[in-house]
mmJSON file of the N, C-alpha and C atoms, coordinates in Angstrom:
{"data_MODEL":{"atom_site":{
"group_PDB":["ATOM","ATOM","ATOM","ATOM","ATOM","ATOM","ATOM","ATOM","ATOM","ATOM","ATOM","ATOM","ATOM","ATOM","ATOM","ATOM","ATOM","ATOM","ATOM","ATOM","ATOM","ATOM","ATOM","ATOM","ATOM","ATOM","ATOM","ATOM","ATOM","ATOM","ATOM","ATOM","ATOM","ATOM","ATOM","ATOM","ATOM","ATOM","ATOM","ATOM","ATOM","ATOM","ATOM","ATOM","ATOM","ATOM","ATOM","ATOM","ATOM","ATOM","ATOM","ATOM","ATOM","ATOM","ATOM","ATOM","ATOM","ATOM","ATOM","ATOM","ATOM","ATOM","ATOM","ATOM","ATOM","ATOM","ATOM","ATOM","ATOM","ATOM","ATOM","ATOM","ATOM","ATOM","ATOM","ATOM","ATOM","ATOM","ATOM","ATOM","ATOM","ATOM","ATOM","ATOM","ATOM","ATOM","ATOM","ATOM","ATOM","ATOM","ATOM","ATOM","ATOM","ATOM","ATOM","ATOM","ATOM","ATOM","ATOM","ATOM","ATOM","ATOM","ATOM","ATOM","ATOM","ATOM","ATOM","ATOM","ATOM","ATOM","ATOM","ATOM","ATOM","ATOM","ATOM","ATOM","ATOM","ATOM","ATOM","ATOM","ATOM","ATOM","ATOM","ATOM","ATOM","ATOM","ATOM","ATOM","ATOM","ATOM","ATOM","ATOM","ATOM","ATOM","ATOM","ATOM","ATOM","ATOM","ATOM","ATOM","ATOM","ATOM","ATOM","ATOM","ATOM","ATOM","ATOM","ATOM","ATOM","ATOM","ATOM","ATOM","ATOM","ATOM","ATOM","ATOM","ATOM","ATOM","ATOM","ATOM","ATOM","ATOM","ATOM","ATOM","ATOM","ATOM","ATOM","ATOM","ATOM","ATOM","ATOM","ATOM","ATOM","ATOM","ATOM","ATOM","ATOM","ATOM","ATOM","ATOM","ATOM","ATOM","ATOM","ATOM","ATOM","ATOM","ATOM","ATOM","ATOM","ATOM","ATOM","ATOM","ATOM","ATOM","ATOM","ATOM","ATOM","ATOM","ATOM","ATOM","ATOM","ATOM","ATOM","ATOM","ATOM","ATOM","ATOM","ATOM","ATOM","ATOM","ATOM","ATOM","ATOM","ATOM","ATOM","ATOM","ATOM","ATOM","ATOM","ATOM","ATOM","ATOM","ATOM","ATOM","ATOM","ATOM","ATOM","ATOM","ATOM","ATOM","ATOM","ATOM","ATOM","ATOM","ATOM","ATOM","ATOM","ATOM","ATOM","ATOM"],
"id":[1,2,3,4,5,6,7,8,9,10,11,12,13,14,15,16,17,18,19,20,21,22,23,24,25,26,27,28,29,30,31,32,33,34,35,36,37,38,39,40,41,42,43,44,45,46,47,48,49,50,51,52,53,54,55,56,57,58,59,60,61,62,63,64,65,66,67,68,69,70,71,72,73,74,75,76,77,78,79,80,81,82,83,84,85,86,87,88,89,90,91,92,93,94,95,96,97,98,99,100,101,102,103,104,105,106,107,108,109,110,111,112,113,114,115,116,117,118,119,120,121,122,123,124,125,126,127,128,129,130,131,132,133,134,135,136,137,138,139,140,141,142,143,144,145,146,147,148,149,150,151,152,153,154,155,156,157,158,159,160,161,162,163,164,165,166,167,168,169,170,171,172,173,174,175,176,177,178,179,180,181,182,183,184,185,186,187,188,189,190,191,192,193,194,195,196,197,198,199,200,201,202,203,204,205,206,207,208,209,210,211,212,213,214,215,216,217,218,219,220,221,222,223,224,225,226,227,228,229,230,231,232,233,234,235,236,237,238,239,240],
"type_symbol":["N","C","C","N","C","C","N","C","C","N","C","C","N","C","C","N","C","C","N","C","C","N","C","C","N","C","C","N","C","C","N","C","C","N","C","C","N","C","C","N","C","C","N","C","C","N","C","C","N","C","C","N","C","C","N","C","C","N","C","C","N","C","C","N","C","C","N","C","C","N","C","C","N","C","C","N","C","C","N","C","C","N","C","C","N","C","C","N","C","C","N","C","C","N","C","C","N","C","C","N","C","C","N","C","C","N","C","C","N","C","C","N","C","C","N","C","C","N","C","C","N","C","C","N","C","C","N","C","C","N","C","C","N","C","C","N","C","C","N","C","C","N","C","C","N","C","C","N","C","C","N","C","C","N","C","C","N","C","C","N","C","C","N","C","C","N","C","C","N","C","C","N","C","C","N","C","C","N","C","C","N","C","C","N","C","C","N","C","C","N","C","C","N","C","C","N","C","C","N","C","C","N","C","C","N","C","C","N","C","C","N","C","C","N","C","C","N","C","C","N","C","C","N","C","C","N","C","C","N","C","C","N","C","C","N","C","C","N","C","C"],
"label_atom_id":["N","CA","C","N","CA","C","N","CA","C","N","CA","C","N","CA","C","N","CA","C","N","CA","C","N","CA","C","N","CA","C","N","CA","C","N","CA","C","N","CA","C","N","CA","C","N","CA","C","N","CA","C","N","CA","C","N","CA","C","N","CA","C","N","CA","C","N","CA","C","N","CA","C","N","CA","C","N","CA","C","N","CA","C","N","CA","C","N","CA","C","N","CA","C","N","CA","C","N","CA","C","N","CA","C","N","CA","C","N","CA","C","N","CA","C","N","CA","C","N","CA","C","N","CA","C","N","CA","C","N","CA","C","N","CA","C","N","CA","C","N","CA","C","N","CA","C","N","CA","C","N","CA","C","N","CA","C","N","CA","C","N","CA","C","N","CA","C","N","CA","C","N","CA","C","N","CA","C","N","CA","C","N","CA","C","N","CA","C","N","CA","C","N","CA","C","N","CA","C","N","CA","C","N","CA","C","N","CA","C","N","CA","C","N","CA","C","N","CA","C","N","CA","C","N","CA","C","N","CA","C","N","CA","C","N","CA","C","N","CA","C","N","CA","C","N","CA","C","N","CA","C","N","CA","C","N","CA","C","N","CA","C","N","CA","C","N","CA","C","N","CA","C","N","CA","C","N","CA","C"],
"label_alt_id":[null,null,null,null,null,null,null,null,null,null,null,null,null,null,null,null,null,null,null,null,null,null,null,null,null,null,null,null,null,null,null,null,null,null,null,null,null,null,null,null,null,null,null,null,null,null,null,null,null,null,null,null,null,null,null,null,null,null,null,null,null,null,null,null,null,null,null,null,null,null,null,null,null,null,null,null,null,null,null,null,null,null,null,null,null,null,null,null,null,null,null,null,null,null,null,null,null,null,null,null,null,null,null,null,null,null,null,null,null,null,null,null,null,null,null,null,null,null,null,null,null,null,null,null,null,null,null,null,null,null,null,null,null,null,null,null,null,null,null,null,null,null,null,null,null,null,null,null,null,null,null,null,null,null,null,null,null,null,null,null,null,null,null,null,null,null,null,null,null,null,null,null,null,null,null,null,null,null,null,null,null,null,null,null,null,null,null,null,null,null,null,null,null,null,null,null,null,null,null,null,null,null,null,null,null,null,null,null,null,null,null,null,null,null,null,null,null,null,null,null,null,null,null,null,null,null,null,null,null,null,null,null,null,null,null,null,null,null,null,null],
"label_comp_id":["MET","MET","MET","LEU","LEU","LEU","ILE","ILE","ILE","PRO","PRO","PRO","ASN","ASN","ASN","LYS","LYS","LYS","TYR","TYR","TYR","THR","THR","THR","ASN","ASN","ASN","PRO","PRO","PRO","ASP","ASP","ASP","ILE","ILE","ILE","SER","SER","SER","LEU","LEU","LEU","VAL","VAL","VAL","ALA","ALA","ALA","ILE","ILE","ILE","SER","SER","SER","CYS","CYS","CYS","GLU","GLU","GLU","LEU","LEU","LEU","LEU","LEU","LEU","LYS","LYS","LYS","ILE","ILE","ILE","PHE","PHE","PHE","GLN","GLN","GLN","ASP","ASP","ASP","ASN","ASN","ASN","LYS","LYS","LYS","VAL","VAL","VAL","ASN","ASN","ASN","THR","THR","THR","TYR","TYR","TYR","ALA","ALA","ALA","ASP","ASP","ASP","LEU","LEU","LEU","LEU","LEU","LEU","ASN","ASN","ASN","LYS","LYS","LYS","VAL","VAL","VAL","VAL","VAL","VAL","GLN","GLN","GLN","LYS","LYS","LYS","LYS","LYS","LYS","GLY","GLY","GLY","ILE","ILE","ILE","GLU","GLU","GLU","SER","SER","SER","LYS","LYS","LYS","ARG","ARG","ARG","VAL","VAL","VAL","PHE","PHE","PHE","LEU","LEU","LEU","PRO","PRO","PRO","ALA","ALA","ALA","LEU","LEU","LEU","SER","SER","SER","PHE","PHE","PHE","LEU","LEU","LEU","PHE","PHE","PHE","LEU","LEU","LEU","PHE","PHE","PHE","GLY","GLY","GLY","LYS","LYS","LYS","VAL","VAL","VAL","ARG","ARG","ARG","TYR","TYR","TYR","HIS","HIS","HIS","GLN","GLN","GLN","LYS","LYS","LYS","GLY","GLY","GLY","ASP","ASP","ASP","ILE","ILE","ILE","ILE","ILE","ILE","GLU","GLU","GLU","TYR","TYR","TYR","ILE","ILE","ILE","ASN","ASN","ASN","GLU","GLU","GLU","ASN","ASN","ASN"],
"label_asym_id":["A","A","A","A","A","A","A","A","A","A","A","A","A","A","A","A","A","A","A","A","A","A","A","A","A","A","A","A","A","A","A","A","A","A","A","A","A","A","A","A","A","A","A","A","A","A","A","A","A","A","A","A","A","A","A","A","A","A","A","A","A","A","A","A","A","A","A","A","A","A","A","A","A","A","A","A","A","A","A","A","A","A","A","A","A","A","A","A","A","A","A","A","A","A","A","A","A","A","A","A","A","A","A","A","A","A","A","A","A","A","A","A","A","A","A","A","A","A","A","A","A","A","A","A","A","A","A","A","A","A","A","A","A","A","A","A","A","A","A","A","A","A","A","A","A","A","A","A","A","A","A","A","A","A","A","A","A","A","A","A","A","A","A","A","A","A","A","A","A","A","A","A","A","A","A","A","A","A","A","A","A","A","A","A","A","A","A","A","A","A","A","A","A","A","A","A","A","A","A","A","A","A","A","A","A","A","A","A","A","A","A","A","A","A","A","A","A","A","A","A","A","A","A","A","A","A","A","A","A","A","A","A","A","A","A","A","A","A","A","A"],
"label_entity_id":["1","1","1","1","1","1","1","1","1","1","1","1","1","1","1","1","1","1","1","1","1","1","1","1","1","1","1","1","1","1","1","1","1","1","1","1","1","1","1","1","1","1","1","1","1","1","1","1","1","1","1","1","1","1","1","1","1","1","1","1","1","1","1","1","1","1","1","1","1","1","1","1","1","1","1","1","1","1","1","1","1","1","1","1","1","1","1","1","1","1","1","1","1","1","1","1","1","1","1","1","1","1","1","1","1","1","1","1","1","1","1","1","1","1","1","1","1","1","1","1","1","1","1","1","1","1","1","1","1","1","1","1","1","1","1","1","1","1","1","1","1","1","1","1","1","1","1","1","1","1","1","1","1","1","1","1","1","1","1","1","1","1","1","1","1","1","1","1","1","1","1","1","1","1","1","1","1","1","1","1","1","1","1","1","1","1","1","1","1","1","1","1","1","1","1","1","1","1","1","1","1","1","1","1","1","1","1","1","1","1","1","1","1","1","1","1","1","1","1","1","1","1","1","1","1","1","1","1","1","1","1","1","1","1","1","1","1","1","1","1"],
"label_seq_id":[1,1,1,2,2,2,3,3,3,4,4,4,5,5,5,6,6,6,7,7,7,8,8,8,9,9,9,10,10,10,11,11,11,12,12,12,13,13,13,14,14,14,15,15,15,16,16,16,17,17,17,18,18,18,19,19,19,20,20,20,21,21,21,22,22,22,23,23,23,24,24,24,25,25,25,26,26,26,27,27,27,28,28,28,29,29,29,30,30,30,31,31,31,32,32,32,33,33,33,34,34,34,35,35,35,36,36,36,37,37,37,38,38,38,39,39,39,40,40,40,41,41,41,42,42,42,43,43,43,44,44,44,45,45,45,46,46,46,47,47,47,48,48,48,49,49,49,50,50,50,51,51,51,52,52,52,53,53,53,54,54,54,55,55,55,56,56,56,57,57,57,58,58,58,59,59,59,60,60,60,61,61,61,62,62,62,63,63,63,64,64,64,65,65,65,66,66,66,67,67,67,68,68,68,69,69,69,70,70,70,71,71,71,72,72,72,73,73,73,74,74,74,75,75,75,76,76,76,77,77,77,78,78,78,79,79,79,80,80,80],
"pdbx_PDB_ins_code":[null,null,null,null,null,null,null,null,null,null,null,null,null,null,null,null,null,null,null,null,null,null,null,null,null,null,null,null,null,null,null,null,null,null,null,null,null,null,null,null,null,null,null,null,null,null,null,null,null,null,null,null,null,null,null,null,null,null,null,null,null,null,null,null,null,null,null,null,null,null,null,null,null,null,null,null,null,null,null,null,null,null,null,null,null,null,null,null,null,null,null,null,null,null,null,null,null,null,null,null,null,null,null,null,null,null,null,null,null,null,null,null,null,null,null,null,null,null,null,null,null,null,null,null,null,null,null,null,null,null,null,null,null,null,null,null,null,null,null,null,null,null,null,null,null,null,null,null,null,null,null,null,null,null,null,null,null,null,null,null,null,null,null,null,null,null,null,null,null,null,null,null,null,null,null,null,null,null,null,null,null,null,null,null,null,null,null,null,null,null,null,null,null,null,null,null,null,null,null,null,null,null,null,null,null,null,null,null,null,null,null,null,null,null,null,null,null,null,null,null,null,null,null,null,null,null,null,null,null,null,null,null,null,null,null,null,null,null,null,null],
"Cartn_x":[-2.986,-3.697,-2.814,-2.845,-2.058,-2.897,-2.5,-3.223,-2.312,-2.762,-1.916,-1.813,-0.677,-0.485,0.267,0.664,1.311,2.7,3.262,4.582,4.512,3.31,3.142,3.562,4.414,4.846,3.75,3.153,2.076,2.529,3.823,4.328,4.363,4.321,4.298,3.074,1.984,0.738,0.032,-1.009,-1.771,-2.328,-2.861,-3.44,-2.361,-1.224,-0.139,0.423,0.596,1.119,0.08,-1.193,-2.249,-2.262,-2.077,-1.998,-0.803,0.31,1.509,1.276,0.592,0.267,-0.629,-1.594,-2.466,-1.695,-0.71,0.14,0.94,1.431,2.182,1.27,0.035,-0.91,-1.334,-1.154,-1.456,-0.508,0.736,1.713,1.534,1.339,1.17,-0.074,-1.009,-2.241,-2.015,-0.939,-0.637,0.805,0.998,2.326,2.446,3.659,3.874,3.992,3.8,3.91,5.296,6.32,7.701,7.993,7.496,7.708,7.047,5.817,5.111,5.862,6.282,7.007,8.295,9.052,10.313,10.087,9.068,8.793,8.378,7.564,7.127,8.307,9.142,10.308,11.287,11.487,12.369,11.837,10.527,9.925,9.787,9.312,8.977,9.978,10.886,11.872,11.537,12.49,12.364,11.262,10.939,9.883,8.528,8.361,7.076,6.794,7.807,7.64,6.637,6.58,5.672,4.213,3.979,2.623,2.167,3.076,2.765,1.621,1.689,0.668,-0.701,-0.777,-2.084,-2.645,-1.782,-2.25,-2.782,-2.106,-2.566,-3.888,-4.012,-5.27,-6.39,-6.074,-7.033,-7.601,-6.732,-7.173,-7.988,-7.621,-8.361,-9.771,-9.887,-11.198,-12.113,-11.551,-12.344,-12.584,-12.075,-12.313,-11.479,-10.358,-9.495,-8.419,-8.106,-7.105,-7.644,-7.102,-7.471,-6.189,-6.139,-4.977,-5.276,-4.355,-4.477,-3.421,-3.892,-2.987,-2.215,-2.86,-2.211,-0.94,-0.997,0.165,0.93,0.419,1.009,1.188,0.098,0.125,-1.041,-0.879,-1.914,-2.356,-3.661,-4.215,-5.04,-4.887,-5.687,-7.027,-8.102,-9.448,-9.98,-10.246,-10.732,-12.208,-13.043,-14.493,-15.047,-15.68,-16.243,-17.647],
"Cartn_y":[-14.153,-13.964,-14.442,-13.722,-14.079,-14.926,-16.16,-17.067,-17.42,-17.141,-17.464,-18.976,-19.392,-20.784,-20.799,-21.941,-22.023,-21.385,-21.092,-20.466,-18.947,-18.406,-16.963,-16.19,-15.214,-14.341,-13.302,-13.247,-12.293,-10.832,-10.577,-9.206,-8.658,-9.527,-9.058,-9.607,-9.754,-10.18,-8.974,-9.229,-8.173,-7.181,-7.688,-6.826,-5.999,-6.588,-5.868,-4.752,-5.01,-3.986,-2.885,-3.249,-2.241,-1.347,-1.938,-1.171,-0.218,-0.697,0.139,1.32,1.078,2.158,3.201,2.754,3.694,4.526,3.914,4.661,5.729,5.402,6.374,7.523,7.201,8.233,9.133,8.705,9.577,10.765,10.551,11.635,12.54,11.946,12.678,12.157,13.012,12.592,12.314,12.868,12.698,12.214,11.116,10.534,10.033,9.915,9.275,7.766,7.014,5.556,5.142,5.779,5.432,5.724,6.836,7.161,6.134,5.762,4.757,3.425,3.003,1.739,1.767,2.849,2.952,2.919,3.603,3.629,2.258,1.551,0.213,-0.757,-0.697,-1.596,-1.296,-0.03,0.319,-0.237,-0.184,-0.611,-2.135,-2.765,-4.195,-5.113,-4.576,-5.413,-5.626,-6.154,-6.327,-7.322,-8.252,-9.233,-8.569,-7.393,-6.693,-6.097,-6.033,-5.472,-6.281,-7.571,-8.464,-8.214,-7.764,-7.585,-6.13,-5.224,-3.793,-3.435,-3.834,-3.468,-4.077,-5.357,-5.876,-5.136,-4.705,-3.964,-2.587,-1.943,-0.647,-0.81,-1.853,-2.146,-2.438,-3.126,-3.428,-2.136,-1.176,0.104,0.885,0.781,1.446,0.87,-0.441,-1.087,-0.699,-0.432,-0.01,1.497,2.204,3.633,4.469,3.96,4.682,5.497,5.17,5.937,6.244,7.297,7.722,8.047,7.624,7.889,9.072,10.048,11.199,11.063,10.784,10.525,11.771,12.933,14.166,14.458,14.283,14.536,13.281,12.107,10.811,10.661,10.942,10.854,9.989,9.508,8.723,9.5,9.716,10.53,9.663,9.9,9.217,9.934,9.169,9.731,9.342,10.334,10.095,10.459,9.56,9.757,8.841,9.404,8.598,8.196],
"Cartn_z":[-7.986,-6.748,-5.612,-4.505,-3.338,-2.393,-2.229,-1.35,-0.176,1.054,2.206,2.412,2.936,3.316,4.647,5.093,6.412,6.438,5.269,5.209,5.016,4.895,4.677,5.913,5.709,6.797,7.041,8.227,8.474,8.405,8.552,8.485,7.071,6.076,4.69,3.955,4.674,4.053,3.441,2.7,2.052,3.075,4.158,5.188,5.884,6.165,6.843,5.968,4.688,3.781,3.567,3.496,3.392,4.618,5.772,7.028,7.007,6.524,6.434,5.486,4.385,3.458,4.124,4.896,5.598,6.62,7.265,8.202,7.469,6.295,5.494,5.081,4.728,4.32,5.484,6.71,7.851,7.887,7.482,7.468,6.253,5.092,3.829,3.143,2.856,2.178,0.696,0.131,-1.289,-1.423,-2.158,-2.372,-3.8,-4.264,-5.558,-5.334,-6.404,-6.348,-5.866,-6.419,-6.068,-4.599,-4.083,-2.668,-1.762,-2.096,-1.3,-1.312,-2.496,-2.622,-1.812,-1.909,-1.171,0.335,0.814,2.256,2.777,1.995,2.411,2.405,1.382,1.294,2.428,2.771,3.892,5.204,5.39,6.651,6.748,5.668,5.716,5.028,4.237,3.555,2.091,1.36,-0.084,-0.455,0.438,0.156,-0.007,0.613,0.556,-0.818,-1.669,-3.007,-3.824,-3.601,-4.321,-3.944,-2.725,-2.204,-2.311,-2.646,-2.632,-3.578,-4.822,-5.788,-5.459,-5.075,-4.658,-3.429,-2.508,-1.331,-1.737,-2.666,-3.164,-3.915,-4.687,-5.385,-4.398,-3.325,-2.265,-1.672,-1.39,-0.844,-1.881,-3.143,-4.206,-4.317,-4.241,-4.336,-3.183,-2.022,-0.874,-0.853,-1.859,-1.955,-0.997,-0.56,0.378,-0.31,-1.554,-2.302,-3.686,-4.263,-5.611,-6.373,-7.623,-8.467,-9.373,-9.401,-10.276,-11.374,-12.566,-13.682,-14.088,-14.025,-14.464,-13.658,-12.352,-11.514,-11.146,-11.584,-11.262,-9.755,-9.018,-7.559,-7.061,-5.842,-5.182,-3.949,-3.845,-2.763,-1.827,-0.538,0.475,0.6,0.619,0.757,2.124,2.955,4.314,4.387,3.921,3.986,5.049,6.039,7.132,6.846],
"occupancy":[1.0,1.0,1.0,1.0,1.0,1.0,1.0,1.0,1.0,1.0,1.0,1.0,1.0,1.0,1.0,1.0,1.0,1.0,1.0,1.0,1.0,1.0,1.0,1.0,1.0,1.0,1.0,1.0,1.0,1.0,1.0,1.0,1.0,1.0,1.0,1.0,1.0,1.0,1.0,1.0,1.0,1.0,1.0,1.0,1.0,1.0,1.0,1.0,1.0,1.0,1.0,1.0,1.0,1.0,1.0,1.0,1.0,1.0,1.0,1.0,1.0,1.0,1.0,1.0,1.0,1.0,1.0,1.0,1.0,1.0,1.0,1.0,1.0,1.0,1.0,1.0,1.0,1.0,1.0,1.0,1.0,1.0,1.0,1.0,1.0,1.0,1.0,1.0,1.0,1.0,1.0,1.0,1.0,1.0,1.0,1.0,1.0,1.0,1.0,1.0,1.0,1.0,1.0,1.0,1.0,1.0,1.0,1.0,1.0,1.0,1.0,1.0,1.0,1.0,1.0,1.0,1.0,1.0,1.0,1.0,1.0,1.0,1.0,1.0,1.0,1.0,1.0,1.0,1.0,1.0,1.0,1.0,1.0,1.0,1.0,1.0,1.0,1.0,1.0,1.0,1.0,1.0,1.0,1.0,1.0,1.0,1.0,1.0,1.0,1.0,1.0,1.0,1.0,1.0,1.0,1.0,1.0,1.0,1.0,1.0,1.0,1.0,1.0,1.0,1.0,1.0,1.0,1.0,1.0,1.0,1.0,1.0,1.0,1.0,1.0,1.0,1.0,1.0,1.0,1.0,1.0,1.0,1.0,1.0,1.0,1.0,1.0,1.0,1.0,1.0,1.0,1.0,1.0,1.0,1.0,1.0,1.0,1.0,1.0,1.0,1.0,1.0,1.0,1.0,1.0,1.0,1.0,1.0,1.0,1.0,1.0,1.0,1.0,1.0,1.0,1.0,1.0,1.0,1.0,1.0,1.0,1.0,1.0,1.0,1.0,1.0,1.0,1.0,1.0,1.0,1.0,1.0,1.0,1.0,1.0,1.0,1.0,1.0,1.0,1.0],
"B_iso_or_equiv":[0.0,0.0,0.0,0.0,0.0,0.0,0.0,0.0,0.0,0.0,0.0,0.0,0.0,0.0,0.0,0.0,0.0,0.0,0.0,0.0,0.0,0.0,0.0,0.0,0.0,0.0,0.0,0.0,0.0,0.0,0.0,0.0,0.0,0.0,0.0,0.0,0.0,0.0,0.0,0.0,0.0,0.0,0.0,0.0,0.0,0.0,0.0,0.0,0.0,0.0,0.0,0.0,0.0,0.0,0.0,0.0,0.0,0.0,0.0,0.0,0.0,0.0,0.0,0.0,0.0,0.0,0.0,0.0,0.0,0.0,0.0,0.0,0.0,0.0,0.0,0.0,0.0,0.0,0.0,0.0,0.0,0.0,0.0,0.0,0.0,0.0,0.0,0.0,0.0,0.0,0.0,0.0,0.0,0.0,0.0,0.0,0.0,0.0,0.0,0.0,0.0,0.0,0.0,0.0,0.0,0.0,0.0,0.0,0.0,0.0,0.0,0.0,0.0,0.0,0.0,0.0,0.0,0.0,0.0,0.0,0.0,0.0,0.0,0.0,0.0,0.0,0.0,0.0,0.0,0.0,0.0,0.0,0.0,0.0,0.0,0.0,0.0,0.0,0.0,0.0,0.0,0.0,0.0,0.0,0.0,0.0,0.0,0.0,0.0,0.0,0.0,0.0,0.0,0.0,0.0,0.0,0.0,0.0,0.0,0.0,0.0,0.0,0.0,0.0,0.0,0.0,0.0,0.0,0.0,0.0,0.0,0.0,0.0,0.0,0.0,0.0,0.0,0.0,0.0,0.0,0.0,0.0,0.0,0.0,0.0,0.0,0.0,0.0,0.0,0.0,0.0,0.0,0.0,0.0,0.0,0.0,0.0,0.0,0.0,0.0,0.0,0.0,0.0,0.0,0.0,0.0,0.0,0.0,0.0,0.0,0.0,0.0,0.0,0.0,0.0,0.0,0.0,0.0,0.0,0.0,0.0,0.0,0.0,0.0,0.0,0.0,0.0,0.0,0.0,0.0,0.0,0.0,0.0,0.0,0.0,0.0,0.0,0.0,0.0,0.0],
"pdbx_formal_charge":[null,null,null,null,null,null,null,null,null,null,null,null,null,null,null,null,null,null,null,null,null,null,null,null,null,null,null,null,null,null,null,null,null,null,null,null,null,null,null,null,null,null,null,null,null,null,null,null,null,null,null,null,null,null,null,null,null,null,null,null,null,null,null,null,null,null,null,null,null,null,null,null,null,null,null,null,null,null,null,null,null,null,null,null,null,null,null,null,null,null,null,null,null,null,null,null,null,null,null,null,null,null,null,null,null,null,null,null,null,null,null,null,null,null,null,null,null,null,null,null,null,null,null,null,null,null,null,null,null,null,null,null,null,null,null,null,null,null,null,null,null,null,null,null,null,null,null,null,null,null,null,null,null,null,null,null,null,null,null,null,null,null,null,null,null,null,null,null,null,null,null,null,null,null,null,null,null,null,null,null,null,null,null,null,null,null,null,null,null,null,null,null,null,null,null,null,null,null,null,null,null,null,null,null,null,null,null,null,null,null,null,null,null,null,null,null,null,null,null,null,null,null,null,null,null,null,null,null,null,null,null,null,null,null,null,null,null,null,null,null],
"auth_seq_id":[1,1,1,2,2,2,3,3,3,4,4,4,5,5,5,6,6,6,7,7,7,8,8,8,9,9,9,10,10,10,11,11,11,12,12,12,13,13,13,14,14,14,15,15,15,16,16,16,17,17,17,18,18,18,19,19,19,20,20,20,21,21,21,22,22,22,23,23,23,24,24,24,25,25,25,26,26,26,27,27,27,28,28,28,29,29,29,30,30,30,31,31,31,32,32,32,33,33,33,34,34,34,35,35,35,36,36,36,37,37,37,38,38,38,39,39,39,40,40,40,41,41,41,42,42,42,43,43,43,44,44,44,45,45,45,46,46,46,47,47,47,48,48,48,49,49,49,50,50,50,51,51,51,52,52,52,53,53,53,54,54,54,55,55,55,56,56,56,57,57,57,58,58,58,59,59,59,60,60,60,61,61,61,62,62,62,63,63,63,64,64,64,65,65,65,66,66,66,67,67,67,68,68,68,69,69,69,70,70,70,71,71,71,72,72,72,73,73,73,74,74,74,75,75,75,76,76,76,77,77,77,78,78,78,79,79,79,80,80,80],
"auth_comp_id":["MET","MET","MET","LEU","LEU","LEU","ILE","ILE","ILE","PRO","PRO","PRO","ASN","ASN","ASN","LYS","LYS","LYS","TYR","TYR","TYR","THR","THR","THR","ASN","ASN","ASN","PRO","PRO","PRO","ASP","ASP","ASP","ILE","ILE","ILE","SER","SER","SER","LEU","LEU","LEU","VAL","VAL","VAL","ALA","ALA","ALA","ILE","ILE","ILE","SER","SER","SER","CYS","CYS","CYS","GLU","GLU","GLU","LEU","LEU","LEU","LEU","LEU","LEU","LYS","LYS","LYS","ILE","ILE","ILE","PHE","PHE","PHE","GLN","GLN","GLN","ASP","ASP","ASP","ASN","ASN","ASN","LYS","LYS","LYS","VAL","VAL","VAL","ASN","ASN","ASN","THR","THR","THR","TYR","TYR","TYR","ALA","ALA","ALA","ASP","ASP","ASP","LEU","LEU","LEU","LEU","LEU","LEU","ASN","ASN","ASN","LYS","LYS","LYS","VAL","VAL","VAL","VAL","VAL","VAL","GLN","GLN","GLN","LYS","LYS","LYS","LYS","LYS","LYS","GLY","GLY","GLY","ILE","ILE","ILE","GLU","GLU","GLU","SER","SER","SER","LYS","LYS","LYS","ARG","ARG","ARG","VAL","VAL","VAL","PHE","PHE","PHE","LEU","LEU","LEU","PRO","PRO","PRO","ALA","ALA","ALA","LEU","LEU","LEU","SER","SER","SER","PHE","PHE","PHE","LEU","LEU","LEU","PHE","PHE","PHE","LEU","LEU","LEU","PHE","PHE","PHE","GLY","GLY","GLY","LYS","LYS","LYS","VAL","VAL","VAL","ARG","ARG","ARG","TYR","TYR","TYR","HIS","HIS","HIS","GLN","GLN","GLN","LYS","LYS","LYS","GLY","GLY","GLY","ASP","ASP","ASP","ILE","ILE","ILE","ILE","ILE","ILE","GLU","GLU","GLU","TYR","TYR","TYR","ILE","ILE","ILE","ASN","ASN","ASN","GLU","GLU","GLU","ASN","ASN","ASN"],
"auth_asym_id":["A","A","A","A","A","A","A","A","A","A","A","A","A","A","A","A","A","A","A","A","A","A","A","A","A","A","A","A","A","A","A","A","A","A","A","A","A","A","A","A","A","A","A","A","A","A","A","A","A","A","A","A","A","A","A","A","A","A","A","A","A","A","A","A","A","A","A","A","A","A","A","A","A","A","A","A","A","A","A","A","A","A","A","A","A","A","A","A","A","A","A","A","A","A","A","A","A","A","A","A","A","A","A","A","A","A","A","A","A","A","A","A","A","A","A","A","A","A","A","A","A","A","A","A","A","A","A","A","A","A","A","A","A","A","A","A","A","A","A","A","A","A","A","A","A","A","A","A","A","A","A","A","A","A","A","A","A","A","A","A","A","A","A","A","A","A","A","A","A","A","A","A","A","A","A","A","A","A","A","A","A","A","A","A","A","A","A","A","A","A","A","A","A","A","A","A","A","A","A","A","A","A","A","A","A","A","A","A","A","A","A","A","A","A","A","A","A","A","A","A","A","A","A","A","A","A","A","A","A","A","A","A","A","A","A","A","A","A","A","A"],
"auth_atom_id":["N","CA","C","N","CA","C","N","CA","C","N","CA","C","N","CA","C","N","CA","C","N","CA","C","N","CA","C","N","CA","C","N","CA","C","N","CA","C","N","CA","C","N","CA","C","N","CA","C","N","CA","C","N","CA","C","N","CA","C","N","CA","C","N","CA","C","N","CA","C","N","CA","C","N","CA","C","N","CA","C","N","CA","C","N","CA","C","N","CA","C","N","CA","C","N","CA","C","N","CA","C","N","CA","C","N","CA","C","N","CA","C","N","CA","C","N","CA","C","N","CA","C","N","CA","C","N","CA","C","N","CA","C","N","CA","C","N","CA","C","N","CA","C","N","CA","C","N","CA","C","N","CA","C","N","CA","C","N","CA","C","N","CA","C","N","CA","C","N","CA","C","N","CA","C","N","CA","C","N","CA","C","N","CA","C","N","CA","C","N","CA","C","N","CA","C","N","CA","C","N","CA","C","N","CA","C","N","CA","C","N","CA","C","N","CA","C","N","CA","C","N","CA","C","N","CA","C","N","CA","C","N","CA","C","N","CA","C","N","CA","C","N","CA","C","N","CA","C","N","CA","C","N","CA","C","N","CA","C","N","CA","C","N","CA","C","N","CA","C","N","CA","C","N","CA","C","N","CA","C"],
"pdbx_PDB_model_num":[1,1,1,1,1,1,1,1,1,1,1,1,1,1,1,1,1,1,1,1,1,1,1,1,1,1,1,1,1,1,1,1,1,1,1,1,1,1,1,1,1,1,1,1,1,1,1,1,1,1,1,1,1,1,1,1,1,1,1,1,1,1,1,1,1,1,1,1,1,1,1,1,1,1,1,1,1,1,1,1,1,1,1,1,1,1,1,1,1,1,1,1,1,1,1,1,1,1,1,1,1,1,1,1,1,1,1,1,1,1,1,1,1,1,1,1,1,1,1,1,1,1,1,1,1,1,1,1,1,1,1,1,1,1,1,1,1,1,1,1,1,1,1,1,1,1,1,1,1,1,1,1,1,1,1,1,1,1,1,1,1,1,1,1,1,1,1,1,1,1,1,1,1,1,1,1,1,1,1,1,1,1,1,1,1,1,1,1,1,1,1,1,1,1,1,1,1,1,1,1,1,1,1,1,1,1,1,1,1,1,1,1,1,1,1,1,1,1,1,1,1,1,1,1,1,1,1,1,1,1,1,1,1,1,1,1,1,1,1,1]
}}}
């Protein structure tokens, strides 16, 4: 579990990485796991790799993304 402390960088926190993922999904509604990871690491740095999977899980729990096993892709769900 990721617990923030006084040394946590807010730019690579769970909320910041989740926000970055949502920005990526604005351009492409469907992405592969590897593409998403590469885009986040390019934007936020290698430290963000540790927070990437919990951020993706966070979005999944809120019903914002869906994983399609057949195509091995992650789809953004825009339900208002």
